[in-house]
C-alpha positions in Angstrom: -25.9 -26.8 160.5 -22.4 -25.2 160.7 -19.0 -27.0 159.5 -15.8 -28.0 161.3 -13.3 -25.6 161.2 -10.8 -26.2 157.6 -7.6 -25.6 157.4 -6.2 -25.4 154.0 -2.4 -26.5 153.8 -0.2 -25.9 150.9 2.9 -27.3 149.8 5.1 -28.3 146.7 4.6 -31.4 145.3 7.2 -33.7 146.4 7.5 -35.8 149.6 10.3 -33.2 151.4 7.0 -31.2 151.5 4.2 -33.3 151.1 4.4 -35.6 154.1 5.0 -33.2 157.0 1.6 -31.4 156.0 0.2 -34.9 155.7 1.6 -35.9 159.2 0.0 -32.5 160.5 -3.1 -33.4 158.7 -3.8 -36.5 160.7 -3.1 -34.5 163.7 -5.5 -31.7 163.1 -8.1 -34.2 161.6 -7.9 -36.0 165.4 -8.8 -32.3 166.8 -11.8 -32.6 165.2 -10.8 -30.1 162.2 -11.2 -30.6 158.5 -8.4 -30.3 156.0 -7.6 -29.2 152.7 -4.3 -29.8 150.4 -3.2 -26.9 147.5 -0.6 -27.9 145.9 1.1 -28.7 142.3 0.2 -31.4 140.0 3.1 -33.5 141.2 1.1 -34.4 144.6 -1.4 -36.4 142.7 1.1 -39.7 142.3 1.8 -40.1 146.3 -0.7 -41.7 148.4 -1.9 -41.2 152.2 -3.9 -39.1 154.0 -5.0 -36.5 151.0 -7.5 -38.5 148.2 -7.7 -37.1 145.1 -11.4 -34.7 146.5 -9.2 -33.5 149.2 -6.6 -31.4 147.2 -7.0 -28.3 145.1 -3.9 -28.0 142.2 -3.3 -24.6 142.3 -0.6 -23.6 139.2 3.3 -23.0 140.0 6.3 -22.5 138.6 9.9 -22.9 140.0 12.6 -20.2 139.5 14.5 -22.4 137.1 16.7 -19.6 135.2 17.8 -16.1 136.1 17.2 -15.4 131.8 14.4 -12.7 131.2 12.0 -15.4 129.7 12.3 -18.2 132.3 11.4 -14.7 134.9 8.6 -13.8 133.1 6.9 -17.4 132.1 7.3 -18.1 136.5 6.5 -14.7 136.7 2.6 -14.9 134.7 2.1 -18.7 136.0 2.4 -17.6 139.7 0.4 -14.7 138.8 -2.2 -17.4 137.5 -2.1 -19.9 140.7 -2.8 -16.4 142.8 -5.8 -15.8 141.2 -7.1 -19.4 141.5 -6.3 -19.4 145.1 -7.8 -16.3 145.7 -11.1 -18.0 144.1 -10.3 -20.9 146.2 -9.7 -18.9 149.7 -13.2 -17.5 149.0 -15.2 -20.6 148.4 -13.6 -22.3 151.0 -12.9 -19.8 153.7 -10.6 -21.4 155.8 -9.9 -20.7 159.2 -5.7 -20.6 158.5 -3.1 -21.5 155.3 -0.3 -23.4 156.5 2.4 -23.2 153.9 5.3 -26.0 154.2 7.7 -24.9 151.1 8.4 -24.8 147.7 7.1 -22.4 145.1 3.2 -23.5 145.1 3.0 -22.3 148.3 3.2 -18.5 146.8 0.2 -18.5 145.6 -2.3 -19.5 148.6 -0.5 -17.7 151.4 -0.3 -14.2 149.0 -3.3 -15.2 148.5 -4.8 -15.3 152.5 -2.3 -12.1 153.4 -4.9 -10.1 151.0 -8.2 -11.8 152.5 -6.9 -11.2 156.2 -6.9 -15.4 156.8 -4.5 -16.2 159.7 -0.7 -17.6 157.9 1.8 -20.2 159.2 4.7 -21.3 157.5 7.0 -24.4 158.5 10.4 -24.8 157.1 12.4 -28.2 157.4 15.8 -27.1 156.4 18.5 -25.9 158.5 18.4 -22.7 156.1 15.5 -20.9 155.2 13.8 -22.0 151.3 13.4 -19.5 148.7 9.8 -19.7 149.1 9.3 -19.5 152.8 12.3 -16.7 153.0 9.8 -14.2 150.7 7.2 -15.5 152.8 8.3 -15.3 156.2 7.7 -11.5 156.5 4.1 -11.9 155.2 3.2 -14.5 157.7 1.6 -14.3 161.2 4.0 -17.0 162.7 7.2 -19.4 161.4 7.7 -22.5 162.5 10.7 -24.6 162.0 12.2 -28.1 162.7 15.7 -27.4 163.9 16.5 -24.0 166.5 18.5 -21.5 165.9 17.5 -21.1 162.5 16.5 -17.2 162.4 17.9 -16.4 166.0 20.2 -14.1 163.8 17.2 -12.4 162.3 15.4 -9.5 164.7 12.5 -9.3 162.2 11.7 -12.6 162.0 13.0 -14.7 165.6 9.8 -13.3 167.5 7.5 -15.1 165.5 9.5 -18.0 164.8 9.0 -21.3 166.9 10.9 -24.4 167.0 8.4 -27.3 166.8 10.4 -30.8 164.8 9.0 -31.8 161.7 5.8 -33.4 162.0 6.0 -37.3 160.8 3.3 -38.9 159.5 2.3 -42.4 161.0 4.4 -44.6 159.1 7.4 -43.3 160.2 6.1 -42.8 163.9 5.8 -47.0 163.7 8.9 -47.1 162.3 10.6 -45.0 164.7 9.6 -48.4 167.5 11.7 -50.2 166.3 14.9 -50.8 168.0 17.9 -50.5 166.3 19.8 -53.5 166.0 23.7 -53.9 165.1 24.8 -56.1 162.4 26.0 -59.7 163.7 29.9 -60.3 162.7 29.3 -62.6 159.6 25.4 -61.8 159.9 23.7 -60.2 157.1 24.4 -56.4 156.4 21.2 -54.4 155.1 21.8 -51.4 153.3 19.8 -48.9 152.0 20.4 -46.3 149.3 18.2 -43.5 147.9 18.5 -40.5 146.1 15.4 -38.2 147.1 11.8 -38.2 145.7 13.7 -37.8 142.4 16.0 -39.7 142.7 19.9 -39.5 142.1 21.5 -40.3 139.2 25.0 -40.9 141.5 23.6 -43.1 143.3 23.7 -45.1 140.6 27.2 -43.7 139.0 29.0 -44.6 142.3 27.6 -47.1 144.8 27.9 -50.2 142.1 31.3 -49.3 141.9 31.4 -49.0 145.7 29.7 -52.4 146.0 32.3 -53.9 143.4 35.2 -52.7 145.7 33.8 -54.1 148.9 35.5 -57.3 149.7 34.2 -61.1 149.1 33.5 -62.0 152.5 31.1 -58.6 152.8 29.4 -59.4 149.5 28.4 -62.5 151.0 27.0 -61.0 153.2 25.4 -57.9 152.0 22.0 -57.1 151.0 21.2 -54.4 149.6 17.9 -52.2 148.6 18.9 -49.1 146.3 16.5 -46.4 144.4 17.5 -46.5 140.9 16.0 -44.4 138.7 14.4 -46.2 135.2 16.7 -44.6 133.3 20.1 -46.1 135.1 17.9 -49.2 136.1 19.2 -51.7 133.4 23.3 -51.2 133.9 22.7 -51.0 137.5 20.8 -53.8 137.7 23.5 -55.6 135.3 26.6 -54.7 137.6 24.5 -56.0 140.3 23.5 -59.3 138.1 27.4 -59.9 136.9 28.8 -59.8 141.2 25.6 -62.0 141.9 24.3 -59.3 144.8 21.4 -59.8 146.4 19.6 -56.5 146.2 16.1 -54.7 145.7 16.0 -52.0 143.0 13.2 -49.6 142.7 12.6 -46.0 141.5 10.0 -45.4 144.6 10.0 -47.3 147.1 6.4 -46.5 149.2 7.3 -48.7 152.5 10.3 -46.4 152.9 9.3 -45.9 156.1 10.0 -49.5 157.3 12.8 -49.6 154.7 14.6 -47.7 157.1 14.2 -49.0 160.0 14.8 -52.5 158.4 18.7 -51.7 157.3 21.5 -51.2 159.3 23.0 -48.3 157.0 21.9 -45.7 154.8 23.5 -44.1 152.1 21.5 -40.7 151.1 21.2 -37.2 150.2 20.0 -35.0 153.0 16.7 -33.1 151.5 15.0 -31.9 155.2 12.4 -34.9 155.1 15.4 -37.9 154.8 17.5 -36.1 157.6 14.4 -35.4 159.8 13.1 -39.4 159.2 16.4 -40.7 160.1 16.8 -38.4 163.2 13.4 -39.8 164.1 13.6 -43.3 163.9 17.3 -42.8 164.5 19.6 -44.8 162.2 23.4 -44.0 161.2 23.6 -42.3 157.5 26.6 -41.8 155.0 24.8 -38.7 153.5 26.1 -37.0 149.8 24.3 -33.0 150.0 22.9 -32.3 146.9 26.0 -29.9 144.8 24.7 -26.8 143.5 22.0 -25.1 145.5 21.8 -21.5 146.6 21.1 -21.7 149.8 23.0 -24.8 150.9 20.8 -26.4 152.3 21.3 -29.9 152.0 25.3 -29.5 153.6 24.0 -27.5 156.3 21.0 -29.9 156.9 23.8 -32.9 157.1 25.9 -31.3 159.6 22.9 -31.2 162.1 23.5 -35.5 162.0 27.3 -34.8 161.5 27.6 -32.4 164.3 26.5 -35.1 167.1 27.9 -38.5 165.7 25.2 -39.4 163.9 26.0 -39.6 159.7 29.4 -38.8 157.9 28.7 -36.7 155.8 30.4 -36.2 152.1 30.0 -33.8 149.8 29.6 -34.8 146.4 33.3 -33.4 144.8 34.9 -36.2 147.4 32.7 -38.7 146.6 34.0 -41.6 144.6 33.4 -45.6 145.0 37.1 -46.1 146.5 36.0 -43.4 149.3 32.2 -45.0 149.8 33.6 -48.2 149.6 36.4 -47.6 152.6 33.3 -45.9 154.6 31.2 -49.0 154.3 33.5 -51.7 154.9 34.6 -49.4 157.9 31.2 -49.0 159.7 30.6 -52.6 158.9 33.1 -54.0 161.0 31.9 -51.7 163.5 28.9 -53.4 165.0 29.6 -51.1 167.9 29.9 -47.7 166.0 27.1 -48.1 163.8 24.8 -48.7 167.0 26.0 -45.6 168.6 25.2 -42.9 165.4 21.9 -45.0 165.4 21.8 -43.1 169.4 23.1 -39.9 167.9 20.9 -39.5 164.9 17.8 -40.5 167.7 19.0 -37.8 170.3 18.1 -35.1 167.4 14.4 -36.4 166.5 11.2 -34.8 167.9 8.2 -37.5 167.9 6.0 -35.2 169.0 6.2 -32.4 166.2 2.6 -32.9 164.8 1.1 -32.1 167.8 3.2 -29.1 168.7 2.5 -27.8 165.0 -1.0 -28.1 165.3 -1.0 -26.0 168.9 0.6 -23.4 167.1 -1.6 -23.1 164.4 -4.5 -23.5 166.5 -3.3 -20.9 168.4 -2.8 -18.6 165.0 -6.2 -19.6 164.0 -8.3 -18.7 167.4 -9.4 -22.1 167.5 
């Protein structure tokens, strides 16, 4: 009996890459296709669509340094990953390979090129990531989350389609929850997150900012904060001393629901986070990760800041005093929070998974 066509999804092992891949996988399976995931070992800790028997771990390595020994190690590891991916694709015979960014996508996409298997990449950032930039001239189609990413590149723009960021079912459910601004004198729910790996700056700055709020706001505050294990004791001790109602954890498995239930979000501005804030429609204070070559998080935050859905604060300008001031001002203006939520929602795309699936099936000739 002939099996249904298989689509191999390739993604780096963090939520920002995996969650859009999962969302596309759900949509493709609804259409009767089979899916598998090629990734690195980090993905094994994530729950969701991809059970362990659906995941193929491919050796990969990120460029961590320009030192010759580091570049050599990266090249050797990616070379080994290419051999593994080549054998994997020969065995699976996928109808297409779809990459979602990160260095673990390089071996499967390059192997697919050698085997003449149709190839698509998706990039959720406002600036094309380094792995996707390398692959962009070697694939059949490019999907972007945001318009205009490759408009100035005549070699790539003709094969580029803006589809948005595919959203997993939990985000779509959260997007159905209407934003309700805090009542004057009622609970004010603040969510602080730092990306898939957490962020030390949040542990360093946020407790001091909370301490600088007016005591009247302390009594209203319901705080949920992502805190790395190594920072947990000092952060919890700070809030215990202030008698702040808080929930602290290194990782939240129910993050979509938490985004929907809070009045204000303080976060890094990874592509996945910005896309989810847009889809759900929640006001935010965004602190881009500094020092990245592409400044992608700064550009991502700008998408929401430009429409009035977020405040963008570079980390170099972030202090406990500044953050306390911004939180206090927003907590005192429920109408502004509502307007920010509406503005954020205006740039969200809830049909991105369907649009991405249409593109993949077209390229695969299904």
